[in-house]
C-alpha positions as CSV (number, residue, x, y, z in Angstrom):
1,X,0.0,0.0,0.0
2,X,2.9,2.3,0.8
3,X,4.4,1.7,-2.6
4,X,1.1,2.6,-4.3
5,X,0.9,5.9,-2.3
6,X,4.6,6.7,-3.2
7,X,3.9,5.9,-6.9
8,X,0.9,8.2,-6.8
9,X,2.9,11.0,-5.3
10,X,5.6,10.6,-7.9
11,X,3.1,10.5,-10.7
12,X,1.3,13.6,-9.3
13,X,4.7,15.4,-9.2
14,X,5.4,14.6,-12.8
15,X,2.0,15.7,-13.9
16,X,2.3,19.0,-12.0
17,X,5.7,19.7,-13.4
18,X,4.4,18.9,-16.9
19,X,1.4,21.2,-16.3
20,X,3.8,24.1,-15.4
21,X,5.7,23.5,-18.7
22,X,2.4,23.4,-20.7
23,X,1.2,26.6,-19.0
24,X,4.5,28.4,-19.9
25,X,4.2,27.2,-23.5
26,X,0.5,28.1,-23.9
27,X,1.2,31.5,-22.3
28,X,3.6,32.3,-25.1
29,X,0.7,32.2,-27.5
30,X,-1.9,33.8,-25.3
31,X,0.1,36.8,-24.4
32,X,0.7,38.3,-27.9
33,X,1.4,42.0,-27.3
34,X,0.1,44.5,-29.8
35,X,3.5,46.2,-30.0
36,X,4.9,43.0,-31.6
37,X,2.6,43.5,-34.6
38,X,4.1,46.8,-35.6
39,X,7.7,45.4,-35.8
40,X,6.8,43.5,-39.0
41,X,6.2,45.0,-42.5
42,X,2.6,44.8,-43.6
43,X,1.9,42.9,-46.8
44,X,-1.1,41.0,-48.2
45,X,0.4,37.5,-48.4
46,X,3.4,35.6,-47.2
47,X,5.3,32.4,-46.9
48,X,6.1,32.3,-43.2
49,X,9.2,30.1,-42.6
50,X,9.5,29.0,-39.0
51,X,12.9,28.1,-37.4
52,X,13.5,24.9,-35.4
53,X,15.7,24.1,-32.4
54,X,18.6,22.8,-34.6
55,X,18.2,25.4,-37.3
56,X,16.9,28.5,-35.4
57,X,16.6,31.0,-38.2
58,X,15.0,28.6,-40.7
59,X,16.9,30.1,-43.6
60,X,16.7,27.9,-46.7
61,X,13.7,26.0,-45.4
62,X,11.6,27.7,-48.0
63,X,13.2,25.3,-50.5
64,X,11.7,22.3,-48.8
65,X,9.9,19.9,-51.2
66,X,11.5,21.5,-54.2
67,X,10.2,25.0,-53.3
68,X,6.6,23.8,-53.5
69,X,5.3,26.6,-51.3
70,X,7.9,29.2,-52.3
71,X,5.8,30.5,-55.1
72,X,2.5,32.2,-55.8
73,X,0.2,32.9,-54.0
74,X,2.5,33.0,-51.0
75,X,5.8,34.3,-52.4
76,X,5.2,35.0,-56.1
77,X,8.8,35.8,-57.0
78,X,10.3,32.8,-55.1
79,X,13.0,35.2,-53.9
80,X,13.8,36.9,-50.6
81,X,11.6,39.9,-50.1
82,X,8.5,41.1,-48.1
83,X,6.5,38.0,-49.0
84,X,9.2,35.7,-47.5
85,X,9.0,36.0,-43.7
86,X,11.4,34.2,-41.4
87,X,10.4,33.6,-37.8
88,X,13.3,32.7,-35.5
89,X,12.8,29.6,-33.3
90,X,13.5,31.8,-30.2
91,X,10.4,33.8,-30.9
92,X,8.2,30.8,-30.2
93,X,4.5,30.6,-30.9
94,X,4.0,34.3,-30.2
95,X,6.3,35.3,-33.1
96,X,4.4,33.0,-35.5
97,X,1.1,34.5,-34.4
98,X,2.5,38.0,-34.9
99,X,3.8,37.2,-38.4
100,X,0.4,35.9,-39.4
101,X,-1.4,39.0,-38.1
102,X,1.0,41.3,-40.0
103,X,0.0,39.5,-43.2
104,X,-3.7,38.8,-42.5
105,X,-6.4,39.2,-45.1
106,X,-4.9,37.1,-47.9
107,X,-3.5,33.7,-48.6
108,X,-0.6,32.7,-46.3
109,X,1.3,29.5,-45.6
110,X,3.2,28.6,-42.5
111,X,6.1,26.3,-43.3
112,X,7.6,24.7,-40.2
113,X,9.6,21.7,-39.2
114,X,10.6,19.7,-36.1
115,X,10.1,21.6,-32.8
116,X,9.1,24.6,-34.9
117,X,6.2,22.5,-36.2
118,X,5.1,21.9,-32.6
119,X,5.1,25.7,-32.1
120,X,3.1,26.2,-35.3
121,X,0.7,23.5,-34.2
122,X,0.1,25.3,-30.9
123,X,-0.7,28.5,-32.8
124,X,-3.1,26.5,-35.1
125,X,-4.9,25.1,-32.0
126,X,-5.3,28.5,-30.4
127,X,-6.5,30.2,-33.6
128,X,-9.0,27.4,-34.3
129,X,-10.3,27.5,-30.7
130,X,-10.9,31.3,-31.0
131,X,-12.5,31.0,-34.5
132,X,-9.9,33.5,-35.7
133,X,-11.0,34.9,-39.2
134,X,-7.5,34.7,-40.6
135,X,-7.3,30.9,-40.2
136,X,-9.4,30.0,-43.3
137,X,-6.9,31.7,-45.6
138,X,-3.8,30.0,-44.0
139,X,-2.2,26.7,-44.9
140,X,-0.1,25.0,-42.2
141,X,2.7,22.7,-43.2
142,X,4.0,20.7,-40.2
143,X,7.1,18.8,-41.4
144,X,8.7,16.2,-39.2
145,X,6.0,17.2,-36.7
146,X,7.1,16.9,-33.1
147,X,3.4,17.2,-32.2
148,X,2.0,14.5,-34.5
149,X,-0.7,12.6,-32.6
150,X,0.9,9.2,-33.1
151,X,4.6,9.5,-33.1
152,X,5.7,13.0,-32.4
153,X,8.2,13.0,-29.5
154,X,6.4,15.9,-27.9
155,X,3.1,14.1,-27.8
156,X,4.6,10.7,-27.3
157,X,6.6,11.9,-24.2
158,X,4.6,14.8,-22.7
159,X,7.3,15.3,-20.0
160,X,9.3,17.2,-22.6
161,X,6.9,20.1,-21.9
162,X,9.2,20.8,-19.0
163,X,11.6,22.3,-21.5
164,X,8.9,24.0,-23.5
165,X,7.9,21.4,-26.1
166,X,4.2,21.5,-27.0
167,X,2.7,18.2,-25.6
168,X,-0.7,18.7,-27.3
169,X,-1.5,16.7,-30.4
170,X,-1.9,18.7,-33.6
171,X,-5.6,19.2,-34.2
172,X,-7.1,17.2,-37.1
173,X,-10.2,19.0,-38.3
174,X,-9.8,22.8,-38.1
175,X,-11.0,25.9,-39.9
176,X,-7.5,26.3,-41.6
177,X,-7.4,26.4,-45.4
178,X,-5.5,23.1,-45.1
179,X,-3.0,21.3,-42.9
180,X,-0.2,19.0,-44.1
181,X,1.4,16.8,-41.4
182,X,4.5,15.0,-42.5
183,X,6.4,12.2,-40.8
184,X,9.4,10.0,-41.6
185,X,9.6,6.4,-40.6
186,X,11.6,5.8,-37.4
187,X,12.6,9.5,-37.1
188,X,12.7,10.6,-33.5
189,X,10.9,13.9,-34.2
190,X,7.8,12.4,-35.9
191,X,7.9,8.6,-35.5
192,X,9.3,8.0,-32.0
193,X,9.1,4.6,-30.4
194,X,6.1,4.0,-28.1
195,X,7.9,1.5,-25.8
196,X,10.2,3.2,-23.3
197,X,12.2,0.1,-22.4
198,X,13.2,-0.8,-26.0
199,X,16.6,0.9,-26.1
200,X,17.4,-0.6,-29.6
201,X,14.4,1.2,-31.1
202,X,15.4,4.5,-29.4
203,X,18.9,4.3,-30.8
204,X,17.5,3.5,-34.2
205,X,15.2,6.6,-34.1
206,X,18.1,8.9,-33.2
207,X,20.1,7.5,-36.1
208,X,17.1,8.0,-38.5
209,X,16.9,11.6,-37.3
210,X,20.6,12.2,-38.1
211,X,20.5,10.6,-41.5
212,X,17.4,12.6,-42.5
213,X,18.5,15.9,-41.2
214,X,17.6,18.8,-43.6
215,X,17.2,16.6,-46.7
216,X,13.7,17.8,-47.4
217,X,14.7,19.9,-50.4
218,X,14.8,16.8,-52.6
219,X,11.6,15.2,-51.4
220,X,8.6,15.1,-53.7
221,X,5.6,15.9,-51.5
222,X,2.3,14.4,-52.9
223,X,0.2,17.5,-52.2
224,X,-0.2,20.7,-54.1
225,X,0.7,24.2,-52.8
226,X,-2.8,24.6,-51.4
227,X,-2.2,21.6,-49.1
228,X,-4.5,19.2,-51.0
229,X,-3.3,15.6,-51.8
230,X,-2.4,15.0,-55.5
231,X,-3.2,11.3,-55.2
232,X,-6.5,9.5,-54.8
233,X,-7.5,5.9,-54.4
234,X,-11.2,5.6,-54.7
235,X,-12.9,4.5,-51.5
236,X,-9.7,3.6,-49.7
237,X,-8.9,5.7,-46.7
238,X,-5.1,5.7,-47.5
239,X,-3.0,5.8,-50.7
240,X,0.3,4.1,-51.1
241,X,2.7,6.1,-53.2
242,X,5.1,3.8,-55.1
243,X,8.8,4.4,-55.5
244,X,8.6,3.5,-59.2
245,X,6.2,6.3,-59.9
246,X,3.4,4.0,-60.9
247,X,-0.2,4.8,-60.0
248,X,-0.8,4.9,-56.2
249,X,-2.4,1.9,-54.6
250,X,-5.5,1.8,-52.5
251,X,-4.2,0.9,-49.1
252,X,-6.7,0.9,-46.3
253,X,-5.2,1.8,-42.9
254,X,-1.7,1.8,-44.5
255,X,-1.6,-2.0,-44.7
256,X,-0.9,-3.4,-48.1
257,X,2.0,-4.9,-50.1
258,X,3.7,-3.2,-53.0
259,X,4.1,-5.1,-56.4
260,X,7.2,-7.2,-56.9
261,X,10.2,-5.1,-57.6
262,X,8.6,-2.0,-56.2
263,X,8.2,-0.5,-52.7
264,X,5.9,1.9,-50.9
265,X,7.6,5.3,-50.8
266,X,4.9,7.1,-48.7
267,X,1.4,6.7,-47.3
268,X,-1.1,9.5,-47.7
269,X,-4.4,9.8,-45.9
270,X,-6.7,12.7,-45.1
271,X,-8.5,13.0,-41.8
272,X,-10.7,16.1,-41.3
273,X,-8.9,18.8,-43.3
274,X,-5.4,17.4,-42.5
275,X,-3.4,15.5,-45.0
276,X,-1.0,13.1,-43.3
277,X,2.0,12.0,-45.3
278,X,4.3,9.3,-43.8
279,X,7.5,8.5,-45.7
280,X,9.1,5.1,-45.4
281,X,12.7,4.0,-45.3
282,X,14.3,1.7,-47.7
283,X,16.7,0.3,-45.0
284,X,16.6,0.2,-41.3
285,X,18.6,3.2,-40.1
286,X,20.6,1.2,-37.6
287,X,21.6,-1.3,-40.3
288,X,22.7,1.6,-42.5
289,X,24.9,2.9,-39.7
290,X,26.5,-0.5,-39.4
291,X,27.3,-0.5,-43.1
292,X,28.8,3.0,-42.9
293,X,31.0,2.7,-39.8
294,X,31.6,-0.9,-38.8
295,X,34.4,-3.0,-40.3
296,X,32.8,-5.6,-42.6
297,X,29.7,-3.6,-42.1
298,X,27.9,-4.8,-45.2
299,X,28.0,-8.5,-44.2
300,X,27.1,-7.7,-40.6
301,X,24.2,-5.5,-41.6
302,X,22.9,-8.1,-44.1
303,X,22.9,-10.8,-41.4
304,X,21.5,-8.6,-38.5
305,X,19.0,-6.4,-40.2
306,X,16.0,-8.8,-40.3
307,X,16.3,-9.5,-36.6
308,X,17.0,-5.9,-35.7
309,X,13.9,-4.8,-37.6
310,X,11.7,-7.2,-35.7
311,X,13.1,-5.8,-32.4
312,X,12.7,-2.2,-33.5
313,X,9.2,-2.6,-34.9
314,X,8.1,-4.2,-31.6
315,X,8.5,-0.9,-29.9
316,X,5.6,0.6,-31.9
317,X,1.8,0.0,-31.5
318,X,0.7,-3.1,-33.4
319,X,4.4,-3.9,-34.1
320,X,4.3,-1.5,-37.0
321,X,6.0,2.0,-37.1
322,X,3.5,3.1,-39.8
323,X,0.4,4.2,-38.0
324,X,-2.9,3.0,-39.4
325,X,-4.5,6.2,-38.3
326,X,-2.0,9.0,-37.7
327,X,-4.6,11.3,-36.3
328,X,-5.2,9.0,-33.3
329,X,-3.3,10.1,-30.1
330,X,-1.1,7.4,-28.8
331,X,1.3,8.3,-25.9
332,X,4.3,6.3,-24.7
333,X,4.0,3.1,-22.7
334,X,6.6,0.9,-20.9
335,X,6.3,-2.2,-23.1
336,X,4.2,-4.0,-25.7
337,X,1.0,-5.9,-24.9
338,X,1.1,-9.6,-24.4
339,X,-0.4,-10.2,-27.9
340,X,2.2,-7.9,-29.5
341,X,5.0,-9.6,-27.7
342,X,3.8,-13.0,-28.8
343,X,3.6,-11.8,-32.4
344,X,7.2,-10.5,-32.1
345,X,8.5,-13.8,-30.8
346,X,6.8,-15.7,-33.6
347,X,8.7,-13.6,-36.1
348,X,12.2,-14.2,-34.7
349,X,12.9,-17.7,-36.3
350,X,12.0,-16.3,-39.8
351,X,14.2,-13.2,-39.2
352,X,17.1,-15.5,-38.3
353,X,16.6,-17.6,-41.3
354,X,16.5,-14.5,-43.5
355,X,19.7,-13.2,-42.1
356,X,21.5,-16.5,-42.6
357,X,20.2,-16.7,-46.2
358,X,21.5,-13.2,-46.8
359,X,24.9,-14.4,-45.6
360,X,24.8,-17.4,-47.9
361,X,23.9,-15.3,-50.8
362,X,26.8,-13.0,-50.1
363,X,29.2,-15.9,-50.0
364,X,27.8,-17.1,-53.4
365,X,28.2,-13.7,-54.9
366,X,31.7,-13.4,-53.6
367,X,32.7,-16.7,-55.1
368,X,31.3,-15.7,-58.4
369,X,33.1,-12.3,-58.3
370,X,36.4,-14.1,-57.5
371,X,35.9,-16.6,-60.3
372,X,35.3,-13.8,-62.8
373,X,38.3,-11.9,-61.5
374,X,40.5,-15.0,-61.9
375,X,39.3,-15.6,-65.5
376,X,39.9,-12.0,-66.3
377,X,43.4,-12.2,-65.0
378,X,44.1,-15.4,-66.9
379,X,42.8,-13.8,-70.1
380,X,45.1,-10.8,-69.5
381,X,48.1,-13.1,-69.0
382,X,47.3,-15.0,-72.2
383,X,46.8,-11.8,-74.2
384,X,50.2,-10.6,-73.2
385,X,52.0,-13.8,-74.1
386,X,50.5,-14.9,-77.4
387,X,50.0,-13.4,-80.9
388,X,46.7,-11.7,-81.8
389,X,45.3,-14.7,-83.8
390,X,46.1,-17.2,-81.0
391,X,44.5,-14.9,-78.4
392,X,41.3,-14.7,-80.4
393,X,41.2,-18.5,-80.8
394,X,41.8,-19.1,-77.1
395,X,39.1,-16.6,-76.2
396,X,36.6,-18.3,-78.5
397,X,37.5,-21.6,-77.1
398,X,36.9,-20.4,-73.5
399,X,33.5,-19.0,-74.6
400,X,32.5,-22.3,-76.2
401,X,33.7,-24.2,-73.1
402,X,31.6,-21.9,-70.8
403,X,28.5,-22.3,-73.1
404,X,29.0,-26.1,-73.1
405,X,29.2,-26.1,-69.3
406,X,26.0,-24.0,-69.0
407,X,24.2,-26.3,-71.4
408,X,25.4,-29.4,-69.4
409,X,24.2,-27.9,-66.2
410,X,20.9,-27.0,-67.7
411,X,20.4,-30.5,-69.0
412,X,21.3,-32.1,-65.7
413,X,18.8,-29.8,-63.9
414,X,16.1,-30.8,-66.5
415,X,16.8,-34.5,-65.9
416,X,16.7,-34.1,-62.2
417,X,13.4,-32.2,-62.4
418,X,12.0,-35.0,-64.7
419,X,13.1,-37.6,-62.2
420,X,11.4,-35.7,-59.4
421,X,8.2,-35.3,-61.5
422,X,8.2,-39.1,-62.3
423,X,8.7,-39.9,-58.7
424,X,5.8,-37.7,-57.7
425,X,3.6,-39.2,-60.3
426,X,4.5,-42.7,-59.1
427,X,3.6,-41.8,-55.6
428,X,0.3,-40.3,-56.6
429,X,-0.5,-43.5,-58.7
430,X,0.3,-45.7,-55.7
431,X,-1.8,-43.6,-53.5
432,X,-4.7,-43.9,-55.9
433,X,-4.3,-47.7,-56.2
434,X,-4.3,-47.9,-52.4
435,X,-7.5,-45.9,-52.2
436,X,-9.2,-48.1,-54.9
437,X,-8.2,-51.3,-53.0
438,X,-9.6,-49.8,-49.8
439,X,-12.9,-49.2,-51.5
């Protein structure tokens, strides 16, 4: 009983401290002073670029997604000027609010990323709650959103409000012109692990963040500059955008398989007036790190990646880092459910077999490469020691020998398959005779 009371007191202390952090953060939005509005030049439209904790001035972020939003109607010239407004991270939500008010009355876009997106999300929530008239003409772009309902580290781990991170999930259905919420698989900002005790998953997410840092310029965002999705999939609630560029697949709840030889590049779903885009990774970030920094990293990564992926994915709800509904709020937890744990255990043998097969395939490839290299070296030696006509004859002889070897191998394989087929037919016939006899 004493333990329960102590746990309750500790929990109450954490909640109280978090509440103080939340109050300080919300206060930054609620206390916009009129004098702040007169420090900004007045114009009719703007692309408001918000800085983040690791890139405080936000310079260059207007080029995110190939400069999709750095054009009319927000910044028609696409160049620095009165229509391109930078909001330093240190200004917090209050500075974002002030920038919007200085450019109210026409179309505006707020382009934010990371912790800056969490600040913009807080402004969005306040403006929507107050039914502010400038909201319907404003598009909010929340890239790598720290306040994403399922995955943002601010909402996943609300105790970060103690240092000023917005712990409130970004609203889904608002009066804004449109909202675009973007996340990246495994990235700590927008797709943080749910399970606190899975340290492997947390390391993997930090690595994902480092590998993806400020690479958004080259990303093709499947929305237009009004914040509306450019893909549709009939009645499905989610579209799967393919890496090949083929037509997007209907993919309810982001659960579908890509065609052979292709992969899902991103999942797109709209809930309320928010379009959620979740980009996938081609390789587990932790495996990529092993390849890049560990001696013999390629071989180690090939063997370990299948099992590492099972371990990492087990740290997410439903054993899947891609949320079926990104608008659903899902905070952190200590560990997976019993059912999720049992599912993870069932995947381990297959992951081990996959890793061993990858190692075997690597050995076969290495043998083939060595054989080709030896043949090339032999040809080079022969070419240097014999006349031109003799070299040509020997080369042709080697080609004929290789062709004959391939033909012999093919015939042997065909004979073996025929034997197996005859054996199967004999067994089937025997089984049929046995059945007739029994009748």
